[in-house]
MIKOLTI-780372 format. One record per atom (N, C-alpha, C, O): y, x, z; residue in three letters. Coordinates in steps of 0.1 Angstrom, whole numbers, plus 5000, padded with zeros to 4 digits. Example, Ala and Ser with C-alpha at 12.3 -4.5 7.8 and 13.67 -1.06 7.14 Angstrom:
MIKOLTI-780372
494351325078Ala/495551235078Ala/496751325078Ala/496751425085Ala/497851285071Ser/498951375071Ser/500051295079Ser/501151345080Ser/
//
This chain:
MIKOLTI-780372
498550384692Unk/497350294692Unk/496450314704Unk/495650224707Unk/496550424711Unk/495650444722Unk/496450444736Unk/495850504745Unk/497650384736Unk/498350384748Unk/497650314760Unk/497550364771Unk/497050204757Unk/496350124767Unk/495150204772Unk/494950204784Unk/494350264763Unk/493150334768Unk/493550454776Unk/492950484786Unk/494550534771Unk/495050644779Unk/495550614792Unk/495250674802Unk/496450504793Unk/496950464806Unk/495850424815Unk/495950454827Unk/494950344811Unk/493850294819Unk/492950414824Unk/492550414836Unk/492650504815Unk/491850624819Unk/492550704829Unk/491950744839Unk/493850734827Unk/494550814837Unk/494650744850Unk/494550814861Unk/494850614850Unk/494950534862Unk/493650544870Unk/493550554882Unk/492450524863Unk/491150524869Unk/490850664876Unk/490450674887Unk/491050774868Unk/490850904873Unk/491750934885Unk/491350994895Unk/492950894884Unk/493950914894Unk/493450844907Unk/493550904918Unk/492950724906Unk/492550644918Unk/491350714925Unk/491250724937Unk/490350754916Unk/489150824922Unk/489550954929Unk/489050984940Unk/490351034922Unk/490751164928Unk/491551144941Unk/491351214951Unk/492451044941Unk/493151014953Unk/492250964964Unk/492451014976Unk/491250884961Unk/490350834971Unk/489650954978Unk/489450954990Unk/489151054970Unk/488451164976Unk/489351244985Unk/488951294996Unk/490651264981Unk/491551354988Unk/492051285001Unk/492451355010Unk/492151155001Unk/492551095013Unk/491751135026Unk/492351165036Unk/490451135024Unk/489651175035Unk/489751325038Unk/489751365050Unk/489851405028Unk/489951545030Unk/491251585037Unk/491151665047Unk/492351525033Unk/493651555040Unk/493551515055Unk/494151575063Unk/492951395057Unk/492851355071Unk/492151445080Unk/492651475091Unk/491051495075Unk/490251595083Unk/491051725085Unk/491051785095Unk/491651775074Unk/492451895074Unk/493551885084Unk/493951985091Unk/494151765085Unk/495251755095Unk/494851765109Unk/495551815118Unk/493551725112Unk/493051745126Unk/492751895128Unk/492651935140Unk/492451965118Unk/492052105119Unk/493352195119Unk/493352295127Unk/494352165111Unk/495452265109Unk/496852195112Unk/497852265111Unk/496852075116Unk/498152005119Unk/498651925109Unk/498451945097Unk/499451825113Unk/500051725103Unk/501151795094Unk/501151765082Unk/501851885100Unk/502951955093Unk/502452025081Unk/503052015070Unk/501352095082Unk/500752175071Unk/500352085060Unk/500652115048Unk/499751975063Unk/499251875053Unk/500451815046Unk/500451795034Unk/501551775054Unk/502751715048Unk/503451815038Unk/503851775027Unk/503551945042Unk/504152045033Unk/503352055020Unk/503952055010Unk/502052065021Unk/501252075009Unk/501351955001Unk/501351964988Unk/501351835007Unk/501551714999Unk/502851704992Unk/502851674980Unk/503951734998Unk/505251734992Unk/505251834980Unk/505851804970Unk/504751954983Unk/504752054972Unk/503952014960Unk/504352044949Unk/502751944962Unk/501951894951Unk/502751794943Unk/502751794931Unk/503451704950Unk/504251594943Unk/505351654936Unk/505651624924Unk/506051754942Unk/507251824935Unk/506751894922Unk/507351884912Unk/505651964923Unk/505052034912Unk/504751944900Unk/505051964889Unk/504151824904Unk/503751734894Unk/504951674887Unk/504951654875Unk/506051644895Unk/507251584889Unk/507951684880Unk/508451644869Unk/507951814883Unk/508551914875Unk/507751934862Unk/508351964852Unk/506451924863Unk/505651944851Unk/505451824842Unk/505151844830Unk/505651704847Unk/505351584840Unk/506051574826Unk/505351534816Unk/507351614824Unk/507951604811Unk/507351704801Unk/507551684789Unk/506551794806Unk/506051904797Unk/504551874794Unk/503951954787Unk/503951764799Unk/502551734796Unk/502551664782Unk/502451544782Unk/502451744772Unk/502651684758Unk/501351604754Unk/501451504746Unk/500251644758Unk/498951574755Unk/498351504767Unk/498551554778Unk/497651394764Unk/497051314775Unk/496051404782Unk/495951404795Unk/495151474774Unk/494151554780Unk/494251694774Unk/494351704761Unk/494351804781Unk/494251804796Unk/495651794803Unk/495651784815Unk/496751794796Unk/498051814802Unk/498451704812Unk/498551734824Unk/498651574807Unk/498951464816Unk/497951444827Unk/498251404838Unk/496651454823Unk/495551434832Unk/495651524844Unk/495551484856Unk/495851654842Unk/495851754853Unk/497151724861Unk/497051744874Unk/498251694855Unk/499451664862Unk/499351544871Unk/499751544883Unk/498651444866Unk/498451324874Unk/497551354886Unk/497651294897Unk/496551444884Unk/495651474895Unk/496451554906Unk/496151524918Unk/497351634902Unk/498151714912Unk/498951614920Unk/499051624932Unk/499551524912Unk/500451424919Unk/499551334928Unk/500051304940Unk/498451294924Unk/497551204932Unk/497151264945Unk/497151204955Unk/496751394944Unk/496351464957Unk/497551484966Unk/497351484979Unk/498751504961Unk/499851514969Unk/500251384976Unk/500551374988Unk/500251274968Unk/500551144973Unk/499551104983Unk/499851034993Unk/498251144981Unk/497251104991Unk/497451175005Unk/497251115015Unk/497951295004Unk/498251365017Unk/499351295025Unk/499251275037Unk/500351245018Unk/501551185024Unk/501151045029Unk/501550995040Unk/500250975021Unk/499850845025Unk/499050845038Unk/499250765047Unk/498050945039Unk/497250955051Unk/498050995063Unk/497850945074Unk/499051085061Unk/499851125072Unk/500851025078Unk/501251035089Unk/501250925070Unk/502050815075Unk/501450755087Unk/502150735098Unk/500150715086Unk/499450655097Unk/499250745109Unk/499450705120Unk/498850875106Unk/498650965117Unk/499851005124Unk/499851005137Unk/500951025117Unk/502251055124Unk/502750935132Unk/503350955143Unk/502550815128Unk/502950695136Unk/502250705149Unk/502950675159Unk/500950735150Unk/500250735162Unk/500650865170Unk/500650855183Unk/500950975164Unk/501351095171Unk/502651085178Unk/502851125189Unk/503651025171Unk/505051035176Unk/505650915183Unk/506550925191Unk/504950795181Unk/505450675187Unk/504650635199Unk/503450635199Unk/505450605210Unk/504750565222Unk/503950435220Unk/504350355212Unk/502850425227Unk/501950305225Unk/502750165226Unk/502450075218Unk/503650155235Unk/504450035237Unk/505450005226Unk/505949895224Unk/505650105217Unk/506650095206Unk/505950095192Unk/506650095182Unk/504650095192Unk/503950105179Unk/504149995170Unk/504250015158Unk/504349875175Unk/504549755167Unk/505849765160Unk/505949745148Unk/506949795167Unk/508249815161Unk/508249935151Unk/508849935141Unk/507550045155Unk/507350155146Unk/506750115133Unk/507150165122Unk/505650035134Unk/504949985122Unk/505949905113Unk/505849915101Unk/506749825119Unk/507649745112Unk/508749825105Unk/509049805093Unk/509249925112Unk/510250015106Unk/509550095094Unk/510250115084Unk/508350145096Unk/507650215086Unk/507550135073Unk/507850185062Unk/507150005074Unk/506949915063Unk/508349885057Unk/508449875044Unk/509349875065Unk/510749845060Unk/511249965051Unk/511749935040Unk/511150085056Unk/511650195049Unk/510750225036Unk/511250285026Unk/509450195037Unk/508650205025Unk/509150115014Unk/509250145003Unk/509449985018Unk/510049895009Unk/511449935003Unk/511749924992Unk/512249995012Unk/513550045008Unk/513350164998Unk/514150174988Unk/512350245000Unk/512050344990Unk/511750294976Unk/512150344966Unk/510950184976Unk/510650124963Unk/511850064957Unk/512050074944Unk/512750004965Unk/514049944959Unk/514850054953Unk/515450044942Unk/515050164960Unk/515850284955Unk/515250334943Unk/515950374933Unk/513950344942Unk/513250394930Unk/513450304918Unk/513750354907Unk/513350174920Unk/513550084909Unk/514950084904Unk/515250094891Unk/515950074913Unk/517350054908Unk/518050194905Unk/519050194897Unk/517650294912Unk/518350424910Unk/517550524901Unk/517950564891Unk/516350554906Unk/515550664900Unk/514950614886Unk/514850694877Unk/514550484885Unk/514050434873Unk/515150364865Unk/515050364852Unk/516150314872Unk/517150234865Unk/518350314859Unk/518450324847Unk/519150364868Unk/520450424863Unk/520350574859Unk/520950614850Unk/519550654867Unk/519450794864Unk/518950824849Unk/519650904843Unk/517950764844Unk/517450794831Unk/518450764820Unk/518550834810Unk/519350664822Unk/520350634812Unk/521350744810Unk/521850774799Unk/521650814821Unk/522650924820Unk/522151064819Unk/522751154814Unk/520851084824Unk/520351214824Unk/519151244815Unk/518751354813Unk/518651134808Unk/517451144800Unk/516251144809Unk/516351174821Unk/515151094804Unk/513951074812Unk/513451214818Unk/513051224829Unk/513351314809Unk/512851444814Unk/513651504825Unk/513151554835Unk/514951494824Unk/515851554834Unk/515751474847Unk/515951524858Unk/515451344846Unk/515351254858Unk/514151304866Unk/514251304879Unk/513051344860Unk/511951394867Unk/512351514875Unk/511951534887Unk/513051604869Unk/513551734876Unk/514451704888Unk/514251764898Unk/515351604886Unk/516251564897Unk/515451504909Unk/515651544920Unk/514551414906Unk/513751344916Unk/512851444923Unk/512551424935Unk/512451554916Unk/511551654923Unk/512251724935Unk/511551784943Unk/513551714935Unk/514351774946Unk/513951704959Unk/514051764970Unk/513651574959Unk/513451504971Unk/512151554978Unk/512251594990Unk/511051564972Unk/509851624979Unk/510051774983Unk/509551814993Unk/510851844975Unk/511051984978Unk/511851994991Unk/511552075000Unk/512851914993Unk/513651905005Unk/512751865017Unk/512851925028Unk/511951765014Unk/511151715025Unk/510051815029Unk/509651815041Unk/509651895020Unk/508651995024Unk/509252095034Unk/508652145043Unk/510552135032Unk/511252225041Unk/511452155054Unk/511252215065Unk/511852025054Unk/511951945067Unk/510651945074Unk/510651965087Unk/509551915067Unk/508251915074Unk/507852045079Unk/507252055090Unk/508152155072Unk/507852285077Unk/508552325090Unk/508052385099Unk/509752275090Unk/510652305102Unk/510252215114Unk/510252275125Unk/510052085112Unk/509951995124Unk/508551945127Unk/508351885137Unk/507651965118Unk/506251905120Unk/505252015123Unk/504151985126Unk/505652145122Unk/504652245124Unk/504752315138Unk/504552435140Unk/505252235148Unk/505352295161Unk/504252235170Unk/503952125170Unk/503752325179Unk/502752285188Unk/503252175198Unk/502452095203Unk/504552175200Unk/505152075209Unk/504851935204Unk/504651835212Unk/504951915191Unk/504851785185Unk/503451735182Unk/503051635186Unk/502651825176Unk/501351785171Unk/500251875177Unk/499051855172Unk/500551965186Unk/499452055190Unk/498351975197Unk/497152025196Unk/498651865204Unk/497551795211Unk/496651725201Unk/495551685205Unk/496951715188Unk/496151655179Unk/495251755171Unk/494351715163Unk/495551875172Unk/494851985164Unk/493552005171Unk/493452035183Unk/492452015163Unk/491152035168Unk/490452145160Unk/489752125151Unk/490752265164Unk/490252385157Unk/488852415160Unk/488152485152Unk/488252375171Unk/486952405175Unk/485852335167Unk/484852385163Unk/486052205165Unk/485052115159Unk/485052135144Unk/486152135138Unk/483952165137Unk/483852175123Unk/484252045116Unk/484251945122Unk/484652055103Unk/485151945096Unk/484051835095Unk/484351715097Unk/482851875092Unk/481751765092Unk/481551705105Unk/481151585106Unk/481851775116Unk/481751715129Unk/482751615132Unk/482551505138Unk/483951635127Unk/485051535128Unk/484751415121Unk/485051305125Unk/484151425109Unk/483751305101Unk/482651225108Unk/482751105109Unk/481651295113Unk/480651235120Unk/481151155133Unk/480751045135Unk/481951225140Unk/482551155152Unk/483351035149Unk/483350935156Unk/484051045137Unk/484850925133Unk/484050805130Unk/484350695134Unk/482950825123Unk/482050715119Unk/481350665131Unk/481050545132Unk/481050745141Unk/480450705153Unk/481450615161Unk/481050505166Unk/482650655161Unk/483750575167Unk/483850435161Unk/484050335168Unk/483850435147Unk/484050315140Unk/482850215143Unk/483050095145Unk/481650275144Unk/480450195146Unk/480450135160Unk/479950025162Unk/480950205170Unk/480950155184Unk/482150075188Unk/482150005197Unk/483250085180Unk/484550025184Unk/484849915173Unk/485249945162Unk/484549785177Unk/484749675167Unk/486249655164Unk/486449615152Unk/487149685173Unk/488549675169Unk/488949775159Unk/489749745150Unk/488449895160Unk/488650005150Unk/488149955136Unk/488749975126Unk/486949895136Unk/486349845124Unk/487149745117Unk/487449745105Unk/487649645125Unk/488449535119Unk/489749595114Unk/490349545104Unk/490349695121Unk/491549755117Unk/491449825103Unk/492349815095Unk/490249885101Unk/489949935088Unk/489849835077Unk/490349845066Unk/489249715080Unk/489149605071Unk/490649555068Unk/490849515057Unk/491449555078Unk/492849515076Unk/493549615066Unk/494349565058Unk/493249745066Unk/493749835057Unk/493349805043Unk/494149815033Unk/492149765041Unk/491649715028Unk/492449605023Unk/492949595012Unk/492649505032Unk/493349385028Unk/494849405025Unk/495449355016Unk/495449495033Unk/496849525032Unk/497149585018Unk/498049545011Unk/496449695015Unk/496649765002Unk/496349674990Unk/497049674980Unk/495249594991Unk/494849504981Unk/495849404978Unk/496249374967Unk/496449344989Unk/497449244988Unk/498749294982Unk/499349234973Unk/499149414985Unk/500349474980Unk/500249494965Unk/501149464957Unk/499049544960Unk/498849564946Unk/498649434939Unk/499149414927Unk/498049334945Unk/497949204939Unk/499249144936Unk/499549084925Unk/500249154945Unk/501549094943Unk/502349174933Unk/502949114924Unk/502249304933Unk/503049384924Unk/502449384909Unk/503249394900Unk/501149364908Unk/500549364894Unk/500349224888Unk/500749204877Unk/499849134896Unk/499449004890Unk/500548894890Unk/500348794883Unk/501648914897Unk/502748814895Unk/503248824881Unk/503448714874Unk/503448944875Unk/503948954862Unk/502948904852Unk/503348834842Unk/501648924854Unk/500648874845Unk/500548724846Unk/500348654835Unk/500748664858Unk/500648524860Unk/501848454852Unk/501648354846Unk/502948514853Unk/504148454846Unk/503948474831Unk/504248384823Unk/503548594826Unk/503348614812Unk/502348524806Unk/502548474794Unk/501248494813Unk/500248404808Unk/500848264806Unk/500448194796Unk/501748224814Unk/502348094812Unk/503148084799Unk/503047984792Unk/503848194796Unk/504748194784Unk/503948224771Unk/504248164761Unk/503048314772Unk/502348364760Unk/501248264755Unk/500748274744Unk/500948164763Unk/500048054759Unk/500647944751Unk/501047964740Unk/500947834758Unk/501447714752Unk/502947704752Unk/503547604748Unk/503647804758Unk/505147794760Unk/505847914754Unk/506947954759Unk/505347964743Unk/506048074736Unk/507448044731Unk/508248124730Unk/507647914728Unk/508947874723Unk/510047884734Unk/511247884731Unk/509647904747Unk/510647924757Unk/511048064760Unk/511848094769Unk/510448154752Unk/510548304755Unk/512048354753Unk/512448444760Unk/512748294743Unk/514048354739Unk/515148244741Unk/515648204731Unk/515448214753Unk/516548114755Unk/517948164751Unk/518748084747Unk/518148294751Unk/519448354748Unk/519348444736Unk/520148534734Unk/518348434728Unk/518148524716Unk/517448644720Unk/517048664731Unk/517248734710Unk/516548864711Unk/517448964718Unk/518548984713Unk/517049024729Unk/517949114736Unk/517949254729Unk/517049284722Unk/518949324732Unk/519049464727Unk/518449564736Unk/518449544748Unk/517749664730Unk/517149764738Unk/518149864745Unk/519149894738Unk/517849904757Unk/518650004764Unk/518150144761Unk/516950164761Unk/519050234758Unk/518650364755Unk/519350464764Unk/520350444770Unk/518650584766Unk/519150684774Unk/520150764766Unk/520350744754Unk/520750864773Unk/521750944766Unk/521051034755Unk/521751094746Unk/519751044756Unk/519051124746Unk/518451034735Unk/517651084726Unk/518650904735Unk/518150814725Unk/516750754729Unk/516150694720Unk/516350774741Unk/515050724745Unk/515150574748Unk/516050534755Unk/514250494744Unk/514250354747Unk/513750324761Unk/512650364764Unk/514550264769Unk/514250244784Unk/513850104787Unk/513250084797Unk/514250014778Unk/513949874781Unk/512449844780Unk/511749894771Unk/511849774790Unk/510449744791Unk/510049664779Unk/510749574775Unk/508849684775Unk/508349614763Unk/508249464766Unk/508449384757Unk/507849424778Unk/507749284781Unk/509049214781Unk/509149094778Unk/510149284783Unk/511449224783Unk/511849194768Unk/512549094765Unk/511449284759Unk/511749264745Unk/510849154739Unk/511349074730Unk/509649144743Unk/508649054737Unk/508848914742Unk/508648814735Unk/509248894755Unk/509548764761Unk/510548774772Unk/510148794784Unk/511848764769Unk/512848784780Unk/512748684791Unk/513048714803Unk/512348554788Unk/512248454798Unk/511148494809Unk/511348474821Unk/510048544804Unk/508948584813Unk/509448704821Unk/509148704833Unk/510148794816Unk/510648914823Unk/511648864834Unk/511648914845Unk/512548764830Unk/513548714840Unk/512848644852Unk/513248664863Unk/511848564848Unk/511148484859Unk/510348584868Unk/510348564880Unk/509748674862Unk/509048774870Unk/509948854879Unk/509648874891Unk/511148884874Unk/512048964883Unk/512548874894Unk/512648924906Unk/512748744892Unk/513248654902Unk/512148634913Unk/512448644925Unk/510948604908Unk/509848574918Unk/509448704926Unk/509348694938Unk/509348814919Unk/509048934926Unk/510148974935Unk/509949034946Unk/511448954931Unk/512548994939Unk/512548914952Unk/512848964963Unk/512348784951Unk/512248694963Unk/511148744972Unk/511348754984Unk/509948764966Unk/508848804974Unk/509048934982Unk/508748944994Unk/509549034975Unk/509849164981Unk/510949164991Unk/510949235001Unk/512049084988Unk/513149074997Unk/512649015010Unk/513049055021Unk/511948905009Unk/511348835021Unk/510448935029Unk/510448935041Unk/509649005021Unk/508749095027Unk/509449205035Unk/509049245046Unk/510549255029Unk/511349365035Unk/511949315048Unk/511849385058Unk/512549195049Unk/513149145061Unk/512049105071Unk/512249125083Unk/510949055066Unk/509849015075Unk/509149135082Unk/508549115092Unk/509249255076Unk/508649365082Unk/509149395095Unk/508449425105Unk/510549395096Unk/511149415109Unk/510849305119Unk/510649325131Unk/510849175114Unk/510549065123Unk/509149075128Unk/508849045140Unk/508149105119Unk/506749115123Unk/506549225133Unk/505849205143Unk/507249335132Unk/507149445141Unk/507749405155Unk/507149435165Unk/508849335155Unk/509449285167Unk/508549185174Unk/508349205186Unk/508049085167Unk/507248985174Unk/505949045179Unk/505449005190Unk/505349145171Unk/504149205176Unk/504349295188Unk/503449315196Unk/505649335190Unk/505949425202Unk/506049345215Unk/506149405226Unk/506049205214Unk/506249125226Unk/504849105233Unk/504448995235Unk/504249215237Unk/502949215244Unk/501849135237Unk/501049065243Unk/501849145224Unk/500849075216Unk/499649165213Unk/499749275210Unk/498449105216Unk/497249185213Unk/497249215198Unk/497449115190Unk/497049335193Unk/497049365179Unk/496049285171Unk/496449245159Unk/494849255176Unk/493949175168Unk/494349035167Unk/494148975157Unk/494948975178Unk/495448845177Unk/496648835167Unk/496648745159Unk/497548935167Unk/498548935158Unk/498048955143Unk/498548885134Unk/497049035142Unk/496449055128Unk/495748925124Unk/495848895112Unk/495148845133Unk/494548715129Unk/495648625124Unk/495448555114Unk/496748615131Unk/497848525127Unk/498348565113Unk/498648485104Unk/498548705111Unk/499048755099Unk/498148725087Unk/498548685076Unk/496848735090Unk/495848705080Unk/495848555076Unk/495548515064Unk/496148465086Unk/496248325083Unk/497448295074Unk/497248215064Unk/498548355076Unk/499748345068Unk/499348395054Unk/499748335043Unk/498648505053Unk/498348565040Unk/497348475032Unk/497548455020Unk/496448415039Unk/495448325033Unk/496248205027Unk/495948165016Unk/497148155034Unk/497948035029Unk/498848075017Unk/498848005007Unk/499548185018Unk/500448235008Unk/499648254994Unk/500148204984Unk/498648334995Unk/497848364983Unk/497148234977Unk/497148214965Unk/496648154986Unk/495948034982Unk/496847934975Unk/496447864966Unk/498147924979Unk/499047824973Unk/499447854959Unk/499947764951Unk/499247974954Unk/499548014940Unk/498747924931Unk/499247884920Unk/497547894934Unk/496647814926Unk/497247674923Unk/496847604913Unk/498047614932Unk/498547474930Unk/499847474924Unk/500347364921Unk/500447584921Unk/501747594914Unk/501547584899Unk/500747664894Unk/502347494893Unk/502147484878Unk/503147574870Unk/503947524863Unk/502947704872Unk/503647794864Unk/505047834871Unk/505347774881Unk/505747934865Unk/506947984871Unk/508147884871Unk/509147904877Unk/508047774863Unk/509147674863Unk/508947564873Unk/509847484875Unk/507847564880Unk/507547474891Unk/508547494902Unk/508847604906Unk/509047384908Unk/510047394919Unk/509547454931Unk/510247504940Unk/508147454933Unk/507547504945Unk/507347664944Unk/507047724954Unk/507647724932Unk/507247864931Unk/508047954940Unk/507448054945Unk/509247924943Unk/510048014952Unk/509647994967Unk/509748094974Unk/509147874971Unk/508647864984Unk/507347944985Unk/507148014995Unk/506447934975Unk/505248014975Unk/505548164975Unk/504848244981Unk/506548204968Unk/506948344967Unk/507348394981Unk/507048504984Unk/508048314988Unk/508448355002Unk/507248365011Unk/507148455019Unk/506348265010Unk/505148275018Unk/504248395014Unk/503648465023Unk/504248435001Unk/503548554997Unk/504148675004Unk/503448765008Unk/505548685004Unk/506148795010Unk/505848815025Unk/505548925029Unk/505848695032Unk/505548695046Unk/504148745048Unk/503848825057Unk/503248675041Unk/501748705043Unk/501448855039Unk/500648915047Unk/502048895028Unk/501749035024Unk/502149135034Unk/501349225038Unk/503449135039Unk/503949235048Unk/503449215062Unk/503349315069Unk/503149095066Unk/502649075080Unk/501349145081Unk/501049215092Unk/500449145071Unk/499149215072Unk/499349365072Unk/498749435079Unk/500349405064Unk/500549555063Unk/501049605077Unk/500549705082Unk/502049535083Unk/502549585095Unk/501549575107Unk/501349665114Unk/500849465107Unk/499849445118Unk/498649535116Unk/498049585126Unk/498249565104Unk/497149665101Unk/497549805106Unk/496749875113Unk/498849845103Unk/499349975108Unk/499349975123Unk/498950075129Unk/499849875129Unk/499949865143Unk/498549865150Unk/498349945160Unk/497649795144Unk/496349785150Unk/495549925149Unk/494949965159Unk/495649985137Unk/494950115136Unk/495550225144Unk/494950305150Unk/496950215145Unk/497650315153Unk/497350305168Unk/497150405175Unk/497150175173Unk/496850155187Unk/495450205190Unk/495250265200Unk/494550175181Unk/493150225183Unk/493050375182Unk/492250435189Unk/493750435173Unk/493750585171Unk/494250655183Unk/493850765186Unk/495150585191Unk/495650655203Unk/494550685213Unk/494750765222Unk/493450615212Unk/492350645222Unk/491450755217Unk/490450795224Unk/491750805205Unk/490950915199Unk/491851025194Unk/492051045182Unk/492551095204Unk/493651195200Unk/493151305191Unk/493851355183Unk/491851345192Unk/491351455184Unk/490851415170Unk/490551495162Unk/490851285168Unk/490351225155Unk/491451145147Unk/491051085138Unk/492651155152Unk/493651065146Unk/493851095131Unk/493850995123Unk/493851215127Unk/494051245113Unk/492851205104Unk/493051145094Unk/491651225109Unk/490451185102Unk/490451035101Unk/490050975090Unk/490750965112Unk/490750815112Unk/491750765102Unk/491550665094Unk/492950835102Unk/494050795093Unk/493550815078Unk/493850725070Unk/492850915076Unk/492350945062Unk/491350835058Unk/491350785047Unk/490450795067Unk/489450685064Unk/490150555062Unk/489850485053Unk/491250525070Unk/492050405068Unk/492650405055Unk/492650295048Unk/493150515050Unk/493750515037Unk/492750505026Unk/492950445015Unk/491550565028Unk/490450555018Unk/490050415017Unk/489850365005Unk/489850345028Unk/489550195027Unk/490550115020Unk/490250025012Unk/491850155022Unk/492950085015Unk/492850115000Unk/493150024992Unk/492550244996Unk/492450274982Unk/491250194976Unk/491350154964Unk/490150174983Unk/489050094978Unk/489549954976Unk/489149894966Unk/490349904985Unk/490949764983Unk/491749754970Unk/491649654963Unk/492449864967Unk/493249864954Unk/492349854942Unk/492549774933Unk/491249934942Unk/490349944931Unk/489649804930Unk/489449754918Unk/489249744941Unk/488549614940Unk/489349504935Unk/488949424926Unk/490649494940Unk/491449384935Unk/491949404920Unk/492049314913Unk/492049534916Unk/492449554902Unk/491349524893Unk/491549464883Unk/490049564897Unk/488949534888Unk/488549384889Unk/488549324878Unk/488149334900Unk/487749194902Unk/488849104898Unk/488649004891Unk/490049134903Unk/491149044899Unk/491449034884Unk/491648934879Unk/491349154878Unk/491449154863Unk/490349074856Unk/490649004846Unk/489149094860Unk/488049014854Unk/488248864856Unk/488048794846Unk/488548824868Unk/488648684871Unk/489948624864Unk/489848514860Unk/490948704862Unk/492148664855Unk/491748624840Unk/492248524835Unk/490848704834Unk/490448684820Unk/489448564819Unk/489548484810Unk/488448564828Unk/487348464827Unk/487548334834Unk/486848234831Unk/488548334843Unk/488748204851Unk/490148154848Unk/490348074838Unk/491148194855Unk/492548154852Unk/493448264858Unk/493048354865Unk/494748244855Unk/495748344859Unk/496048354874Unk/496548454879Unk/495648244881Unk/495848244896Unk/494648304903Unk/494648314916Unk/493548334896Unk/492348374902Unk/492448504911Unk/491848504922Unk/493248604907Unk/493448724917Unk/494048684930Unk/493648734940Unk/494948584930Unk/495548544943Unk/494548464951Unk/494548474963Unk/493648384944Unk/492648314951Unk/491648404958Unk/491148384969Unk/491348514951Unk/490448624956Unk/491048684968Unk/490448704978Unk/492448714968Unk/493048764979Unk/493048674991Unk/493048715003Unk/493148544988Unk/493148444999Unk/491748445006Unk/491748425018Unk/490748464998Unk/489348475004Unk/489248595013Unk/488748595024Unk/489748715007Unk/489748835015Unk/490548815029Unk/490048865039Unk/491648755028Unk/492448735040Unk/491748635050Unk/491848665062Unk/491048535045Unk/490348445053Unk/489148525060Unk/488848495072Unk/488548615053Unk/487448695059Unk/488048785070Unk/487348805080Unk/489248835068Unk/489848925078Unk/490148845090Unk/489848885101Unk/490748725088Unk/490948635100Unk/489748605107Unk/489748605120Unk/488648575100Unk/487348545106Unk/486848665114Unk/486348645125Unk/486948785109Unk/486548905116Unk/487348925129Unk/486748965139Unk/488648895128Unk/489448905141Unk/488948805151Unk/488848835163Unk/488648685147Unk/488248575156Unk/486848615162Unk/486648595174Unk/485948675154Unk/484648715160Unk/484848825170Unk/484248825181Unk/485748925167Unk/485949035177Unk/486548975190Unk/486049015201Unk/487548885189Unk/488148835201Unk/487148745209Unk/487148755221Unk/486248675202Unk/485248595208Unk/484248675216Unk/483948655227Unk/483848785209Unk/482848875215Unk/483348945228Unk/482748955238Unk/484648985227Unk/485249045238Unk/485448945250Unk/485248985262Unk/485848825247Unk/486048725257Unk/484648695264Unk/484548685276Unk/483648685256Unk/482348655261Unk/481848775270Unk/481248745280Unk/482148895266Unk/481749015274Unk/482449015287Unk/481849035298Unk/483748985287Unk/484548975300Unk/484048865309Unk/483948885321Unk/483648755303Unk/483148645311Unk/481848675317Unk/481548645328Unk/481048745309Unk/479648785314Unk/479748875326Unk/479048865335Unk/480648975325Unk/480749075336Unk/481549015348Unk/481349075359Unk/482248915345Unk/483048855356Unk/482248765365Unk/482548735377Unk/481148705359Unk/480248615366Unk/479548685377Unk/478948795375Unk/479448635389Unk/478648695400Unk/477148685397Unk/476748595391Unk/476448785402Unk/474948785399Unk/474348665406Unk/474848625417Unk/473248605401Unk/472648485407Unk/472048525421Unk/471548625423Unk/472248425430Unk/471748455444Unk/470148445444Unk/469548365436Unk/469548535452Unk/468048535452Unk/467548405458Unk/466248395459Unk/
//
């Protein structure tokens, strides 16, 4: 009876704890190196996965385990951006951002079809956690071996400046560098958009069926539940309650994420063709504005336009993600001693975007309509595009001002 309350509470505490640690890990990476932070992050994740099946009570068991996992995941999230700027040459950052987004998407696919799909059926849920824990354990060894060398990240370590000094210098840099500021806004938009697509597509489809179309839920009868070898029910509750909604959600989400996966490489390649990162980000934000905005004109998941909109959603979502990474990595390259701290702030802003879209999107979903979260994301994307235009205009005006010869006496 308290599953919803417990899930919501754990998710909220998880997000707050992760938000705090994103900044801390970023600063620590500038003080002690990326490798140290990566190793600690992987070990935290591995420990949480090993302990998860044994957290019998929500509080304190599952809560503490989720906090350990959150702080480990926060370390890895912050280091993705920092390592991109550390290891990839400036002229290759766009392609690097595309590859990073592509393999992030591939990780999600492997997780859905292997780690969540097939493994629990044969190993039981608890044993699956133990097997998956091997991945971060192996990666911690890899990070210890190849990321803790002065040759790779020594230039980014700043042992002299105190931690509060690194934070102060970062905020000064953001205040003085408009491109860095817009790149942080792009991080907000990128993370918010990813969560909007992953969370609200299923709710949008379910709302269509659970309202006036409940008779369409069972076109092939009531499905049988899938069980693990230990007798645990693995079939999702929404598949049992409305199979048609589950099928349509899978189709729409599958198209969106497949297009996003392929578009990640394309966006990285196009951005690498001597494209100004802010101009590229502006174009990506325009695609994103269009994709999210069109959801409001689609009359449910049975509308013939839904798959076209799903493809536009995928392009808009991943284009902003790739260009945000590209833009922040390019700007971070001008602040070698602050890369980790800036990466932490970038991830914190992204985490804030997640919280905002989940809360405001959820409220608007209930009080307005099921497409409201996507309309909100369309507004956020339009604001990002406008911010890019303002930065480009101000830079052009400054160049023109300095290029003009002084008036003759």
